[in-house]
C-alpha angles and dihedrals in degrees: 000000000000124000125208115217113238114270095248093051093056122097108267115234113226113247124211133023125337122266130224089263098043113137094033121115122215127191111206114199094160129113139204114022119307099060098033096047089046086057092046088056088056090049090049086061092053105270118138107241124195112197107209114197134178117248091266090055133225107318090232087076087069098053119118112278137166087220104097101216101023143046113246088207094055095046090048097055102035106054122146097022136128112231125223134164123218131165102217090195088068115082094220093051090046087052089052091052090052091053090052091046089058092064099034129100098199139025122191127188139161103207122137111263096258094052102067094058091049091051093045095246105105117137097260090048094053093038086065088054095045119009092189094056118123102218115197121190118194111198137168098237105004135262099296141033135063094300100047093113098042117110110252124206132174100254092039090059091044089057094043098050100047098257091120094047092055093042092059122081118264111278092010132098123283116270132214119236104227120214101066091263093168092052096048092047089051087049088059090049089052091054093042095046094046090049090051093050092048089052090050090048088059087064101036102028089225133110123222148191117276118194123199123170135182086234092058090045091051095048092042088058089055098046090128088056095041093083121112111175122209111269098014123113115264093234093053112145113278099170105119095190113126098235098278097297091101100052147073116316134184120244135184087284123011131346132284131204114218129189113198107157099124125072091241095050091044091053092045090048094052092046095048094044093050095248105120091150092066092053090053097048110103090207088070100039098113133042090246092054093045089054090052092052099038093121088063098041104041098062092050091048091049093048089055094046090053090073095072141027124264092253090051092050089047089056094045096048090046111160094337097076120035105234146130135199108241107261135178126251086246089063088064095068089070101029109137090218095047092048091046088056092050093236098142126062137182107241128191117227129191094228105021095044095222138342138187112245142170116265141163104044090177127038119220118189101206103025104031094169136235127298117274123251131198127284111262126260112237109296091348095151103024095117094045094046092050094043090051089050090070092043088056094055 
């Protein structure tokens, strides 16, 4: 008597056109955000991504969420993946992983450097199984150095690398940048590093190790600050903010961000805000001068902005002054620009029913890539993935 697997446990077929990475298989052993979202970026471009979790699941599944049965964070960073559970401490499950490695193009994990050798999945060990494998290790601090075994998290690295000190106002305590910016930038480095290694493999025929760390991500984001010229003091000012003129300002109703660093935009701002005398003042005719005199300029600018709402100023400034009224992320679901760019999709989910979520971070003209599908429930496709493994042999 034959049994048909429930619909939600079967391997989903990608719908829509091929992407630039269609035909590639990625094993995602990572957790939290950086590694998993890097793999989702590969899935967006057509790669088949198999998320392999321990029996306890990715810890991101347990994060606070107003969704009763699911974690919003997990769903958001794990779209378009198959889901399997393997306990790599069990010989039979480690053997199953090795069989998957033989047919894989990429493997991504975020274990501390000492863990993969103990599990039997270090690069050299997997290279012996599949010499063409691109092996991407995501760590907190890198593979070497005194902090190599230290647990790395987004806001820890923000604080360590000076991001929080510069985010805070002068003379006030450091401030965290919320939104996991270091993690998400590391995810972009994962996708870019893997893609580059795949391109090189086309020439050499060999895989290689790719290392991404949150430390590298945090410092990469600050490349413009990470400049220390010969002869200048180490603690020279590295804050590139333009004295508060470019920034967020209160209005009669709501707040608006204004950028006025170029001569053209400064002139336009003054004209539109009814402050022509500021535009004509030679003391303010460069971004450096305006930063020096911000204490004089900002109160006059804010007094003018208080006459109208943020949305009204946004309309008045139009295309002549780069600006935006402060909105919420919820507003983006129905933003005309976001929808015109096809960045939000309706996605079916086995427990939520359906949800609207972000998709298509990169546009490709000839190979736009398949439609997204939902992040897997824990172990959703284990049986199907392992059964297909034998069919692929």
